[in-house]
Every structure is written in structure tokens, then in C-alpha cells.
C-alpha positions in Angstrom: -85.6 -46.6 347.4 -87.2 -48.3 343.9 -89.3 -50.8 344.2 -89.5 -54.1 341.1 -91.6 -52.5 338.7 -89.4 -49.7 338.6 -86.0 -48.4 338.2 -87.4 -44.9 340.1 -86.7 -43.6 343.7 -89.5 -42.8 345.7 -89.8 -39.0 346.5 -88.7 -38.6 349.2 -87.2 -34.6 350.7 -86.6 -31.3 348.6 -82.9 -32.3 349.3 -83.6 -35.6 347.7 -85.2 -35.2 344.8 -82.9 -31.6 344.0 -80.0 -32.8 345.2 -79.2 -36.3 344.7 -78.6 -39.0 342.4 -82.1 -40.5 342.3 -84.3 -40.7 339.8 -87.9 -39.6 341.0 -89.6 -38.0 338.1 -92.7 -36.5 339.5 -95.6 -37.4 337.0 -99.0 -35.2 337.1 -101.9 -36.1 337.7 -102.6 -38.2 334.5 -99.7 -40.6 335.0 -97.8 -38.0 332.5 -94.1 -35.2 332.6 -93.2 -32.7 329.6 -90.8 -33.4 327.9 -89.6 -30.6 325.5 -87.0 -32.6 322.5 -84.9 -30.5 320.9 -81.5 -31.1 317.6 -78.4 -32.0 319.0 -76.4 -30.7 316.9 -78.0 -27.1 316.4 -80.0 -26.7 319.9 -83.3 -26.3 317.6 -87.0 -27.3 319.5 -87.7 -30.0 317.3 -91.3 -30.9 319.4 -92.9 -30.8 322.9 -94.6 -34.5 324.6 -95.3 -36.3 327.1 -93.8 -39.6 329.0 -95.4 -41.5 331.0 -93.5 -44.6 333.0 -93.3 -47.0 330.2 -92.8 -44.5 328.2 -89.6 -43.3 329.8 -88.1 -46.7 331.0 -88.4 -47.7 327.4 -86.5 -44.6 326.5 -83.7 -45.2 328.9 -83.6 -49.0 327.6 -83.3 -48.6 324.4 -81.6 -45.1 322.9 -84.3 -44.3 321.1 -86.8 -41.4 322.3 -90.5 -42.7 323.6 -93.7 -40.7 323.6 -97.3 -41.3 325.6 -99.8 -40.3 322.8 -102.8 -38.1 324.5 -104.8 -38.7 321.6 -104.4 -41.9 321.6 -103.8 -43.4 324.0 -100.7 -45.8 323.0 -97.3 -45.9 323.5 -95.3 -44.0 320.7 -91.9 -44.8 319.5 -91.3 -41.4 317.4 -90.1 -42.7 313.8 -91.6 -46.4 313.8 -93.6 -45.6 311.0 -92.1 -42.8 309.2 -88.2 -44.1 310.1 -87.3 -40.2 311.8 -86.3 -42.2 314.9 -84.9 -40.2 317.6 -81.5 -40.8 318.5 -81.0 -39.6 323.1 -77.5 -38.1 322.9 -78.8 -36.8 326.5 -81.4 -37.1 328.8 -81.8 -34.5 331.1 -84.6 -34.1 333.8 -85.5 -30.4 335.5 -84.5 -29.4 339.8 -87.7 -30.7 341.2 -87.5 -33.5 338.7 -91.1 -32.8 336.3 -89.9 -32.3 332.9 -87.5 -34.0 330.9 -85.5 -32.3 327.9 -84.1 -34.7 325.5 -81.5 -33.9 322.8 -81.6 -36.4 319.8 -79.6 -37.2 316.8 -83.3 -37.7 314.2 -82.7 -40.4 311.3 -83.6 -39.8 307.9 -84.5 -36.3 306.6 -83.5 -35.1 310.2 -87.1 -33.8 310.7 -89.6 -35.0 313.2 -92.9 -32.9 313.0 -95.5 -35.4 311.5 -96.4 -32.1 308.9 -93.2 -32.6 307.2 -91.4 -29.5 308.8 -88.3 -29.7 310.5 -89.6 -29.1 314.3 -93.2 -28.7 315.3 -92.5 -25.2 316.8 -92.4 -23.9 312.8 -94.8 -20.8 313.0 -94.5 -17.7 315.2 -97.3 -15.3 316.3 -96.5 -11.6 316.3 -95.5 -9.6 319.2 -95.2 -5.9 320.0 -99.0 -5.3 319.7 -101.6 -5.1 320.8 -103.7 -7.0 318.4 -106.6 -5.4 316.5 -107.5 -7.4 314.2 -107.4 -11.9 313.7 -103.7 -12.5 314.8 -102.0 -14.6 311.4 -99.3 -16.9 312.2 -95.8 -15.9 310.6 -93.7 -19.1 308.8 -89.9 -20.1 310.1 -89.3 -22.4 308.5 -89.8 -22.5 304.6 -90.6 -25.7 303.5 -91.1 -28.8 305.1 -88.7 -31.1 304.8 -90.9 -34.2 303.4 -94.1 -35.5 302.3 -96.4 -36.6 305.2 -98.5 -37.9 302.1 -96.0 -40.0 300.9 -94.6 -41.0 304.4 -98.0 -42.0 305.8 -100.2 -42.2 303.3 -104.1 -40.2 303.1 -105.0 -41.5 306.6 -106.6 -39.1 309.0 -104.4 -36.9 311.5 -104.4 -39.2 314.2 -102.5 -36.6 316.5 -105.3 -33.7 316.2 -108.4 -33.8 318.1 
């Protein structure tokens, strides 16, 4: 059963959430659901973000990724400023409907990271040894896909708090 203000079903039973055709997402205490976004062609993880009800509905309606910015407290259409719009190819929800996996095709340079890299996961943390000194991250992408200053100007990064 859905109410008039949302296309989402009320969460009634485990069986309904896990086995039925009802879309009944479970938003956290802040009204958010985690979204893992991957490139449709390569399978690479591009970013991890969050959606509130409005962002999820807007993404479903438009076929383009919308997120909730926790730092700016605004609905955010990915690519509205940069032109790097994420067109949704497949939108999936996990078994207990508390996480989303979105496969996207990114317009423009194919990048999704506001820092200029293709993926927001452009560095690795070394593992396998007990850290004896400060850990240093390992860059996994050799170069940036675009210059953030050309795209966003000199404005301070609004996503870092």
C-alpha cells in the first residue's frame, strides 16, 4: 500500500520487503539511504552517496542521478554544474531495501569525482603489515580526467566540512 505522496510501499513484513515486488525502501534516522554508484561499462565504483525520498523519486522520474548532499543539506542533480550527468542504466535495491546500487553512464569525460578523477575512490590504503608509521595512500588513477578549476572555478569545495 502506498500513500498519495510517495510511490513507496509501507514496510509490513520481512517477506514483503525481501520477496515481493513492492518498493519499500528503508531510510535511516536522518531520512537517507546509501547509494553505491558504478560505471555501467567498466563496473568501476564511481562514488558513494546518499538519497533522501525526494532524491530517489527524482532519480526514478528523470532517469538521472539525484543525491542528497549531507554537507550542503540540498537536493543535488549530479552533473548540473559540471555537465557530468549520470544517466541511470540500472537502479537496484538490496534484499532488505536499505541500500541502492546504481549503474550509470556518465556524460562528458566519464568522470564522477569533483576532484577531477574518474572515480571518487582513486586512492588505496596499504594493507598487510602493521602500521609502524603514518600510512601513506597509494594513487590508483595516474591523472585527473578534468581540471576542477576549469569546471567549478575557484569556489571553495562545498562538499568538505
